[in-house]
C-alpha positions, 0 to 999 in steps of 0.5 A: 809449267817449266821454269824459264829464268829469273822472271818466274815471280813476275809472271806468277804476279802477272797471272795473279793480278790479271786473274783477279782483274778479270774474275772478280768483276765478272763474278760480282757482275753475275752476283756470285761474289768475289770469293767465288771469282778468286776460286774460279781463277785458282782452279783455272790457273792451278796445276790440274787445269792450265798449270800456268803458275811457276810456284804454286805451292809458294802462292799458298804459303805467301797467301796465308799472310792474308789470313793473318792480316784478316784476323788482325783487322777483325781483332782491331774492331773488337774490344776486350769487353765485347769479346768477353760478352761472346764467351757464352756463345764461344764455349757453348755453341762453338764447343758443342759444334766441334765435339758433336760434329767431329765425333759424329763424322769420325764415327761414320768414317770408322763405321763404313770402314774408310779409315781405322778408328784413330785416323777416322776421328782425326779426320773427323775433327779436321772436317768439323773445322770451318774456314775462318778466312772464307766464312768471315770474308763472305760475311764481311762482303755481304755486310753481315759480319755484325749481325746476330748470325755473324756474331755467332759464326765468328764465336764458333770460328774462334773456338775452332781456331783454339782447338786445332792446337790439341788436334795437331798435338793429337796427330803424332800420338794417334800415329804411335798408339794406333787405335788405342790412342783414345784410352788416354791422350797425354797432357803436353805441359810443355806445349801448354806452357809455350802457348801461355808464354806466347799469349803473355808475350803478346799482351805485354807487347801490346800494352807496354811497347807497341803504342810507344813504338807506333807513337815514335814512328808517327811523330816522324811524319813518314806514312810509309814507316808507319805502314811498315810498323803496322805490318811488322807488328802483325808479322812479329805476333804471328811468328811469336805464336807459330813458334809456340805451336798456336795458329798464326791468325790466332795470335794476330787476332789477339794482337788486334784485340789488344790494340783495339783501344789504341789511339792508332787503331784506325790508321793501322786498319787503313794502312793494312787494308790494301795488303789484306785484300790482295793477299786474302784474294791470293789465299782464295786463289790458292784454295782453288789451286788445291782442287785436283780435277783428276781426282774429280774425274776419277772419283766424282761420285765419292767427292760430290757425295762427300762434300754434299754430306759434309755440308748437310750434316755440319749445317744440321748440327749447327742449326739444331745446336743454335736452336737449342740455345735459343737462337732465332730460326733465321739466325740459326739458319744462316749461322748454319749455312755460313759454317757448313764448309770445311776449312783450311785447318783440314788441309793441314790436318790431312798433310800432317796425317800423311806425314805420320802415316795415318793417311795415304796421299790418295786419301788426303787428296780425296778429303782435300777435294771434298773440303774445296768443293764444300768451300765453293758451294758456301757462297751459293748456299748463302744466296739460296738462304738469303732469298728465303728470308725477307730480311737477308742481312738481319738486324745489325748489332754493334761490335764495339762500344758506343764510345767508338761509334758516336753520332759525330766524326770530328776530323782535326783536333786542333783549337777549333776541333777541341772546342766543337768536341767540348760543346758536343760532349757537353750536350751528350753527343757521342763523338769520334775524334781524329788527328795526325799529331801524336803529341796532340793526342797524347796531351788530349789524352791527359784531359780525358779526351779519346782521340785516334791517330790518322790522316784525316785526308785519307777517305778510306780511313774516315770510313774505317773510323765510322763516316758511314754510320755517324749523323754528321762529320765536322772537318776542322783540318788545316789542309786547304788544298786537300779538303775539297777532294776529301769532302767530295769523296765523303759526300759521294759515299755518304749522301745523307750525312751532314758535312760541316767544314772550316775553310781558310778564307773567302776564296776557299769557301767559294771553291768549296761550294762545288762539293755541296757541304751543308755548312762552311765557316771561314776560320777567322770569320766568326772571331772578327765579327765578335771583335767588331761587335764588341768594338761597336758596343764600346763605342756606345752602339745599342745591342739591337743596332749591333744585331742588326748591323751583323745581320746585314753584313752577313746578308751582304757577304753571302750575296757577294759570295754567290756573285763571286761564284757566278761572275768572278772574284771582282763582282760586287766588290763595293757592296761591303763598304756601303753604309748599313741601312740600320746605321743610316736609320738610327742617324736619321 
């Protein structure tokens, strides 16, 4: 479409948002998944169909930030110890899959004389890489990221993200050496040094700088500033690794892993989530736009056969290797299915190869069409594989330490929250604590308490912190007006979780009856009862009489609360001032 003034950006944004609003719900209703919806919208809006976007190339460039944010959030959900536990899968299944698949595809392309030897193996390894964004998003959408096959797929993808560095470096070397390139690839010590320096810089920033910066921003109390700081962290780490020739997504992932133990982890994840979802959707629309329908029309047999062959061969290799490495058959099958497509690194390999003269533009377009079709087929393949299995999602395994996934979520770490936490922890109950005061969190850490920074009235943050997985949630917030809506939202999403809450006063307790919390207590109620009991004891009342008085008062108070809820605040206003039956019996 021709440009038409200064409104091009708004037109593109409107088309993108409109396509998202229509295609995603439609495909979800058809049970085809949101990713296929984004891809379909991209094909429709793209240059080979309606060609409605002014700046299609810019869409894909901006959308890459969505992949970066996605990998950063994945990193936040992993600890270093958890990542270390995956090392055998990363360097076992991951490395073997890449070497076997890349070598075999390269040999086939060379054997059938589509390309000469050097370019054939470059393309082969480009096609061997699966789509990190596509596969992980698909697993997340299906709630399978933390299953055995999800963990194996993640490990393979992580290895591929690292392996593209020497692959990119090999392209200009192959271009200059031709088919003799395989005789010896040079070791680029400068590139290795830059990569090591970039990783060291990210480690230094994560350990010694980022937490302090986030704490200063959090103390300011500005939600917008904290969101900006979180996005800045992602941007800076991505730029550092990009300058060293590494994948931006890999750098963001590393920063996320190093911040996984941070007290600000859940708030960062909550703030980034909306940007991540929109930009990742834009990325998939960009992938759909890459499909050249003209190539599909003119060479549909080659493209369809190539996509089918790629899917079948990659799936077969991954399945066999996973079984050799002792994976269960269902796990191996689903790992193979989710990694059977080509990936976004393939687009980069083809583009660089054209620039170095290894591929013609027509060849690159053909291979890109094969990759795009393979990506579009993956959700359908996953659906088919799931139907073959009685347990589609597999047995979930935790992705973080049990310390971070306890059985009770305590929202608010003031005086009451601290006492509740102390009792629960001393009873061997695991807890996750959230508070919005950086100073309180810092003091708590000095006494050995791990408290995460976050706004406890942000429902999305509570779900990020584990509200869907815990046995109980205790709200001790000093936020009278915001407690009811957040409890109501949590109750709707977590009907089986026990919810306990501190309320401000009697009127607040009556108001909270509508949201069906399992237990509420007025903040001054129990301390007042304790003072009254001790006062009576000092006046000579027996322990049994005091217990009877307290029990009768509680019963009267509860009856009056129910009456006030039904009839108004003045209902049974004299019931609490009547003499206690226990006292009258004692006197008589």
